[in-house]
C-alpha positions, 0 to 999 in steps of 0.5 A: 422951087420959089416957094421956100425962096419966099418963106424960107428966109430965116428957116435955120433959126427956128428949125434946129435938130433935135436929138430926140428925133435924130436917134430915131432917124438914124435907127431907121437908116440902119447900116446905110452907108450912102444916103441921099437927103431929099428935100433936105432944106437946111440940113436938119437930121442929116446923118453924121458919119455916113456918105450924104448927098443932099437935094434942095430945090430952094436957093434960099435954103441952100444958102443956110446950109451950115458950113461942113454940111453935105454936098447939095444938088439943086433938083426936085424930088420928082426927077432926081438926077441919079442912076438906079440904086445909086444909094443905100437909102433915101431920106425925106424929112418933113418935105414930102407934103410940099412936092407937087407930084408926091407920088412921083417923088416917092417912086423916084426915092424908090428908084434911087435907093433900096431903102426909103425912110420918110418922116411925114405926119397925119394930116387928121391929127395936125388939123385937131391941133388946138391952134388950128381948131380955135384960131386959124381954122383955115390951116385946115384946107391946106393940110387936107390938100397935102398927102398924110402919112397913112397915104405915104406909108401905104404908097411905099408899101412901109415895112414900119411906121413909128410914132414920134410924139412932139416933147414939150420943150422940142427945139425944132420949131415945126408947126405943132412944136409949141403946143404947151407953149402957146405964147411962142405963136405970137413971134412972127419969126416962129410963124414964119419958120411953120409952112402951114402958117406961113402958106396960109392968109396973112390976114386970117393968121393975124385974126388967129393970133389976136384971138390967142393974145387976148385969151392968154392974157384972160387966162382963158387958154390955160383954163381950157387947155389945163390937160396939156400943161402937165404932159411931157409929150404929145402926139401931133401925127408925126410918123417915121415910115421905113420901107 
């Protein structure tokens, strides 16, 4: 519970719902009228016009939820305070990798809802991100400790797994959101909104940002990543899993 009470300050300013991801999330929920949003954070991607209950362990994240957001229960995924089959669908958006016992949490999603919709990512592809490879390689060990999208899909017995590429002008500041806008990572507020950086040694992140700044000023970054500059979107490993 304390993790996002520490690193989640100002989270809502950098993490804003992007309609290009909201649309497939809504499609994945199908006709579900009641939805449990587990690890809801500040409420991104909670479906409008449905009966939604949110679950969030962090008081800091709950504090940042917008007025009029779904009612929220302070609890953890591994012990959901609801009876079996209470909801039509359970939604978990970019949260499973934070759960101490992710398998138990996913089992709880299956217990309380007939349908499970999980947005996760392939940690292998995240570790192939240029920011990790070239500037903050220390992130890789953190990512290797987290459950990867293929593991999650296998555990749930997924009916479908949909690739969600990251548009170059993405408005939700997920870790690889600025793959074509590298200057953004020099902003401490941007880095605080990325748990992969917020949970990595500050000294390692500072060293990486100093190298990135130098490479941007010299033109080296653009010379070495010219292949990215005209791409409209890029696959960072995000997957929408439906079971």
